[in-house]
N, C-alpha and C positions, 0 to 999 in steps of 0.2 A: 366731594365728586358726586352728581348728581344718583342716586338709586341706577338707573335703565345704565347709563357708562358704565358704572362699576363693576355692574350684571355682567356686561359683555367682557369688558376686562379680567374679570376673573376665570370665563369662558374659556376666553382665548388663551389666557396664560395656564388652563389647565390643558387645555389640545396641545400647544408649544412643550409645557412639562411632559405628559405622555407622550408625542412623539419623537422628540428628544432622546426620549430610554429606549423607546423604541428603534434608532436610528443608530445609537451606542451599542444597543445589543445586538443587531444586526452586524456594523462592522466588526463586533469583539466575535461573533462565532463566524462569520466568512473567513477570518485569519484564524483560525484555532487551528485548524489543518496545515496551516503551512510549512512550520518546524519540520513534521513527519512527512511533507512532499518536498521538503527541501535535502531532507536526510535520506532519502530515498532515488532522487533527482542524482547527489553528489554521490551514491554506492552505485547508481549506474554510468556516471561520467568515469569513474572509475574505472571499472571496468571495460568502458569503451575506451581508455587512455591503455589499459592492461593490453588490450588488441591490440593498439597503435590507430586508431581510428578517429583520438585526439590527442592532442598534443599533452592537457593538463586537465584533472577529473571537473574544475570548474566549467569549464569549456562549455560543460553541459548547458548551460546557462543563455550560451549562444545560438543555441537550435533552436529550430522550428518543431512544433509537435510531430507533423507527417515526418521529420527527420529522427528525432528520438524513436520514434515509431518503427521506424525503420532498422534503423542499427541495433533494438531489442530485438528483434526478430532475429538480425542477424547472431546478435550475440547469443541469444535460445537455440541455433539451430548448430553453433559451434558449438555450446556447452553440452547439447545432446549426441554429438553425430563422434564416437570415438573409433579408432580402427577396429576391422574385425580381429584382430590379434589381443588387443587389449579387453575387448567384450568378450572371445573365449576364454581367455585366462580370468575372468573375471567370472564368468557362468559357472566355470569349474572350481574354484575357491570361492565360491561361496559359504558363508556357515549355513550347515544344514542344522533346520531345528529338532528337537530330541522332543518324542512325545513324552509331554507329561504324565501326573499321574491323573489330572482334570480329563485326558486326552482319550484315559483307558476305563473311566468312569462314564463320560461321554458313550463310547461305544458298547457297555454294559448296558448305560440305559437306554440305546438303541435298540439292542437286542433283546431289551425288555428283563433283564435278570436283576 
C-alpha cells in the first residue's frame, strides 16, 4: 500500500476506534440508571395498584409521564392526609425526648458556668 493511502487509512482507523469506544461508553452510561428507575416505577405501580388505580403494578409502564406524575401527586395527598382523630392520637402518644447529659452541659455552657 502506498504511504499516502496507508497514512489516510491509519488516521481513519484511529478515528473509528476512538468514536466507537465513545459510542459504547455513552450507551453504557445512558442505561446505567435504568434498573434503579425500573425499581422505582414498579414500587410506584405497586402503590397505585394498592389504591385501586391500576390493576397490576406493571401497568405503570403503560402510563404516560404526565399520568404517573398525576397519580404520584394523588398518592402523596392520600398518604399525608389522615383523619383528625388519628392526628390527635399520634400527637398525644408521641414519644417525648428526655434531656440527656449533653443537654445539661449545654445549659451550663450557655450560662457560662
